[in-house]
Wavefront OBJ file of the C-alpha trace (Angstrom):
o trace
v 0.041 -0.021 -0.085
v 0.725 3.910 0.002
v 1.856 5.304 2.952
v 1.667 8.761 2.635
v 2.852 9.387 -0.938
v 5.177 6.201 -1.186
v 5.245 2.336 -1.349
v 6.193 0.271 1.297
v 6.441 -3.129 1.059
v 5.885 -6.267 -1.552
v 1.827 -6.592 -1.947
v -0.044 -8.403 -0.322
v -4.287 -9.414 -0.098
v -5.001 -8.836 3.641
v -3.798 -4.869 5.621
v -6.511 -5.844 7.511
v -8.749 -8.219 10.126
v -11.344 -8.323 11.901
v -11.384 -9.099 15.961
v -12.396 -12.823 14.580
v -9.915 -12.597 12.229
v -12.005 -12.040 9.215
v -10.835 -10.059 5.558
v -11.516 -6.420 6.595
v -11.396 -4.255 2.921
v -10.705 -0.431 2.895
v -13.350 2.091 2.011
v -12.229 4.128 -1.004
v -10.889 7.314 -0.867
v -11.601 9.111 -4.017
v -15.477 9.911 -3.487
v -16.605 12.380 -5.780
v -19.192 12.574 -8.182
v -20.088 12.969 -11.838
v -23.518 14.734 -12.864
v -24.839 15.876 -16.031
v -24.530 19.214 -14.805
v -21.130 19.536 -12.469
v -23.092 19.807 -9.574
v -22.120 17.665 -6.078
v -23.638 14.165 -5.731
v -24.078 12.812 -2.494
v -20.007 13.624 -1.076
v -16.570 14.738 -2.263
v -16.771 18.468 -4.244
v -19.174 19.382 -6.964
v -17.546 20.712 -10.341
v -17.818 17.013 -11.972
v -19.744 17.579 -15.009
v -20.731 14.550 -17.485
v -19.233 15.389 -20.607
v -17.891 13.575 -23.527
v -14.349 13.073 -24.096
v -13.185 14.020 -19.974
v -12.917 11.198 -18.192
v -11.075 7.702 -18.131
v -12.389 4.409 -16.794
v -8.894 1.913 -15.710
v -10.472 -1.334 -14.635
v -8.541 -4.823 -13.956
v -10.532 -7.477 -16.447
v -10.072 -10.052 -12.709
v -12.054 -7.965 -10.846
v -15.275 -7.558 -9.698
v -15.560 -4.530 -8.782
v -13.844 -2.720 -11.259
v -15.743 -5.058 -14.228
v -19.199 -3.558 -12.221
v -18.040 -0.207 -14.384
v -16.964 -1.470 -17.497
v -21.105 -3.522 -17.654
v -22.339 0.344 -16.761
v -20.226 1.964 -19.076
v -21.152 -0.658 -21.925
v -24.830 -0.649 -21.063
v -25.434 2.634 -20.769
v -23.410 3.669 -24.317
v -20.865 5.461 -22.789
v -17.823 3.248 -25.080
v -17.129 6.701 -27.006
v -18.329 8.864 -24.043
v -15.201 7.674 -21.273
v -12.015 5.986 -22.359
v -10.058 3.390 -20.620
v -7.557 1.498 -20.662
v -7.233 -1.944 -18.681
v -3.755 -3.819 -16.141
v -2.422 -6.425 -16.197
v -4.082 -9.656 -14.679
v -0.964 -10.885 -12.226
v -0.881 -8.712 -8.962
v 3.029 -7.857 -8.583
v 4.270 -7.176 -5.670
v 3.478 -3.395 -6.656
v 0.128 -3.846 -7.275
v -1.800 -3.184 -10.387
v 0.228 -2.542 -13.552
v 0.093 -1.530 -16.518
v 1.381 -3.290 -19.563
v 1.560 -6.532 -22.537
v -0.806 -9.393 -21.304
v -3.122 -9.925 -24.094
v -5.858 -7.573 -23.718
v -3.894 -5.067 -21.470
v -3.255 -1.136 -22.391
v -0.224 0.693 -21.013
v -1.273 3.967 -19.274
v -2.228 6.460 -22.364
v -2.223 9.432 -19.779
v 0.689 9.538 -18.075
v 3.008 6.707 -19.092
v 2.666 5.157 -16.172
v 4.346 1.282 -14.791
v 1.365 0.674 -12.116
v -1.872 2.770 -10.588
v 0.040 3.044 -7.053
v 1.547 6.163 -9.526
v -2.361 6.832 -10.604
v -3.232 8.038 -6.938
v 0.343 9.699 -6.295
v -0.340 12.269 -8.472
v -3.757 13.026 -6.939
v -2.926 13.350 -4.285
v 1.105 12.720 -3.104
v 0.367 12.355 0.065
v -2.267 9.636 -0.225
v -2.297 6.732 2.238
v -4.136 3.650 1.615
v -4.436 0.523 -1.457
v -4.478 1.216 -4.991
v -7.212 0.464 -6.009
v -9.193 -0.449 -9.408
v -12.014 0.791 -10.450
v -9.819 4.630 -10.832
v -12.053 6.791 -12.892
v -10.222 10.315 -13.415
v -10.835 13.625 -15.092
v -8.497 14.767 -18.024
v -9.692 18.484 -17.116
v -9.201 18.773 -13.747
v -6.647 16.442 -13.572
v -7.647 14.305 -11.135
v -9.156 11.548 -10.003
v -13.284 11.381 -9.473
v -13.739 8.427 -7.463
v -11.911 4.690 -7.232
v -15.908 3.838 -5.420
v -17.093 0.972 -8.102
v -20.651 1.271 -6.892
v -20.773 4.797 -6.758
v -19.133 4.728 -10.628
v -22.036 2.216 -11.319
v -24.394 5.004 -10.450
v -22.554 7.455 -12.090
v -22.483 5.524 -15.484
v -26.236 5.144 -15.209
v -27.121 8.494 -14.178
v -24.284 10.956 -14.579
v -23.983 11.927 -18.076
v -27.406 12.748 -19.348
v -28.298 12.865 -22.412
v -24.841 11.359 -23.794
v -25.959 8.170 -22.193
v -28.372 5.195 -23.699
v -31.400 5.164 -21.801
v -32.295 1.997 -23.122
v -31.255 0.357 -19.138
v -32.759 1.971 -16.369
v -30.186 0.639 -13.408
v -31.509 2.635 -10.766
v -34.248 3.219 -10.792
v -36.124 5.399 -8.541
v -39.543 3.438 -7.225
v -36.913 0.855 -6.495
v -34.084 2.850 -5.614
v -34.473 1.814 -1.793
v -35.841 -2.540 -3.183
v -32.027 -2.350 -4.529
v -29.863 -0.772 -1.727
v -31.437 -3.694 0.658
v -30.811 -6.396 -2.291
v -27.087 -5.284 -2.358
v -26.612 -4.956 0.946
v -27.274 -8.275 1.563
v -25.611 -9.702 -1.307
v -22.776 -7.250 -1.060
v -21.779 -8.464 2.612
v -22.472 -12.123 2.488
v -21.875 -13.402 -1.311
v -19.604 -9.901 -4.041
v -17.673 -9.518 -0.826
v -18.320 -12.682 1.591
v -16.663 -15.009 -1.580
v -13.319 -12.538 -0.568
v -13.617 -13.214 3.605
v -13.871 -16.258 3.373
v -10.324 -17.134 1.153
v -8.407 -14.265 2.713
v -9.839 -15.230 6.618
v -7.018 -16.398 8.972
v -9.205 -18.457 11.007
v -11.530 -21.552 11.165
v -13.877 -19.205 13.055
v -13.949 -16.332 10.362
v -13.571 -18.651 7.471
v -16.379 -21.273 8.031
v -18.874 -18.085 8.910
v -17.633 -16.463 5.652
v -18.587 -19.928 4.282
v -22.136 -20.700 5.299
v -22.829 -17.448 4.115
v -22.203 -17.761 1.069
v -24.009 -20.785 0.181
v -27.109 -19.906 2.231
v -27.189 -16.048 -0.075
v -26.584 -18.665 -2.682
v -29.353 -20.947 -2.463
v -31.234 -17.735 -1.223
v -30.974 -16.478 -4.773
v -31.256 -19.388 -6.700
v -35.146 -19.656 -5.549
v -35.850 -15.690 -5.762
v -34.632 -16.257 -9.361
v -36.926 -19.240 -10.070
v -39.826 -17.463 -9.255
v -39.251 -14.271 -9.590
v -37.073 -14.131 -12.492
v -35.471 -13.223 -15.295
v -34.080 -10.914 -13.775
v -33.750 -10.103 -9.240
v -36.722 -7.281 -10.255
v -38.672 -9.231 -12.284
v -38.772 -7.415 -16.336
v -36.647 -5.059 -14.973
v -32.695 -4.536 -14.878
v -30.928 -2.937 -12.679
v -26.959 -2.610 -11.003
v -28.093 -4.714 -8.500
v -27.754 -7.546 -11.156
v -24.691 -6.451 -12.693
v -23.433 -6.411 -8.668
v -24.546 -10.292 -8.880
v -23.788 -10.844 -12.116
v -19.516 -10.454 -11.356
v -19.175 -12.669 -8.692
v -21.065 -15.336 -10.353
v -18.731 -15.135 -13.198
v -16.376 -15.741 -11.842
v -17.385 -18.475 -8.857
v -16.469 -21.694 -10.775
v -13.191 -20.193 -12.723
v -11.632 -18.662 -9.094
v -14.022 -18.821 -5.644
v -15.087 -22.648 -6.344
v -10.861 -22.733 -6.018
v -8.742 -20.869 -4.840
v -10.942 -18.644 -2.257
v -12.486 -22.539 -0.982
v -15.976 -21.821 -2.083
v -16.255 -25.710 -3.599
v -19.162 -26.374 -1.620
v -21.095 -26.815 -4.870
v -20.014 -25.159 -8.567
v -22.370 -22.609 -9.455
v -23.386 -25.120 -12.621
v -25.059 -26.721 -9.655
v -28.060 -24.387 -9.812
v -29.721 -25.062 -12.630
v -31.341 -20.476 -12.285
v -28.659 -18.901 -11.127
v -27.192 -20.512 -14.536
v -29.402 -19.602 -16.377
v -29.688 -16.518 -15.136
v -25.210 -16.167 -15.861
v -26.092 -17.406 -19.726
v -28.970 -14.738 -19.863
v -27.267 -11.803 -18.568
v -24.673 -12.612 -21.200
v -26.456 -11.680 -24.457
v -27.101 -8.090 -22.961
v -25.205 -5.628 -25.517
v -21.770 -6.479 -24.609
v -21.539 -7.841 -22.022
v -19.489 -10.784 -23.321
v -16.882 -8.835 -23.973
v -16.480 -7.123 -20.215
v -16.036 -10.921 -19.121
v -12.222 -12.354 -19.792
v -11.420 -15.743 -18.162
v -8.304 -15.512 -18.869
v -7.492 -12.340 -16.999
v -9.550 -13.926 -14.034
v -7.362 -17.352 -13.275
v -4.063 -15.276 -14.128
v -5.579 -12.954 -11.923
v -6.859 -14.525 -8.302
v -3.694 -17.820 -9.142
v -1.140 -15.035 -8.718
v -1.746 -14.339 -5.433
v 0.837 -15.521 -4.017
v -0.413 -16.047 -0.473
v -3.448 -18.643 -2.070
v -0.967 -19.635 -4.405
v 2.222 -19.665 -3.713
v 3.261 -21.404 -6.688
v 1.593 -20.054 -8.653
v 0.391 -22.486 -10.957
v -3.208 -21.614 -12.409
v -5.832 -24.849 -13.333
v -6.242 -25.989 -16.593
v -10.163 -25.573 -16.124
v -12.945 -25.984 -14.999
v -15.066 -26.230 -18.637
v -17.396 -24.210 -18.015
v -20.080 -24.371 -20.750
v -20.917 -20.370 -21.106
v -17.656 -19.558 -22.362
l 1 2 3 4 5 6 7 8 9 10 11 12 13 14 15 16 17 18 19 20 21 22 23 24 25 26 27 28 29 30 31 32 33 34 35 36 37 38 39 40 41 42 43 44 45 46 47 48 49 50 51 52 53 54 55 56 57 58 59 60 61 62 63 64 65 66 67 68 69 70 71 72 73 74 75 76 77 78 79 80 81 82 83 84 85 86 87 88 89 90 91 92 93 94 95 96 97 98 99 100 101 102 103 104 105 106 107 108 109 110 111 112 113 114 115 116 117 118 119 120 121 122 123 124 125 126 127 128 129 130 131 132 133 134 135 136 137 138 139 140 141 142 143 144 145 146 147 148 149 150 151 152 153 154 155 156 157 158 159 160 161 162 163 164 165 166 167 168 169 170 171 172 173 174 175 176 177 178 179 180 181 182 183 184 185 186 187 188 189 190 191 192 193 194 195 196 197 198 199 200 201 202 203 204 205 206 207 208 209 210 211 212 213 214 215 216 217 218 219 220 221 222 223 224 225 226 227 228 229 230 231 232 233 234 235 236 237 238 239 240 241 242 243 244 245 246 247 248 249 250 251 252 253 254 255 256 257 258 259 260 261 262 263 264 265 266 267 268 269 270 271 272 273 274 275 276 277 278 279 280 281 282 283 284 285 286 287 288 289 290 291 292 293 294 295 296 297 298 299 300 301 302 303 304 305 306 307 308 309 310 311 312 313 314 315 316 317
């Protein structure tokens, strides 16, 4: 991580734990909002108007949090409005790196090698982890946000007429229900798989593991009765947030994170749901199984020899 703008030690997946030895995720440090007219959003400063060519998104294709924003960018038709770069999948001793791995890119903004260089450009004294996604303002030369859930909503509502209205990802009438569902899925599944994989005690692992599969069972039943999406016919950000975890479950979480009670392929409704979302415009292009496997299995704390499994066979690739 960065401490007062300086990179310290080798990259480690677990920087903080709770009293039970459970993994604690860092709170995002940049929380401004893009809005259609540049008015302040729910947090941070104003002055970030939704304009074409002004913003740049940095993602890792391994990362579910970054992939949320990539999906929203695609569904809202913002590919020509917000430019994009992709870091390499393997985590290095200095964290995320730009480079030449297939489907990765160089940094077109500053020629940086590592993401942490982008962070210290925004704040020379930044302390914290250098995470993805990053939404950068090229006009003000600063970071707008590194909070994926908020960038997702910015892409949905922050660019006004520049965005395709076909998908309303955060409709006002459903927002309280979306927020409640998001909170449950985040705690027990989106972050639950990480809490299982990075647990430092048996107690923490057992608790996280149980939460993952209770939630998968609940979602299987919900989709079997209310589908095709979490809110019936209406595709929302809740579906994006669930999809990015499901699509990584069998290639990564079932193995490297020890969430192995059963594979996602054994869930009929969830498997059909995953395949259904893959048919939406531009979504399949946001999923890169090679990046996912190379990235998760590069985590030395979990896989010291760096061996990447050949499988599993996936019928939706």
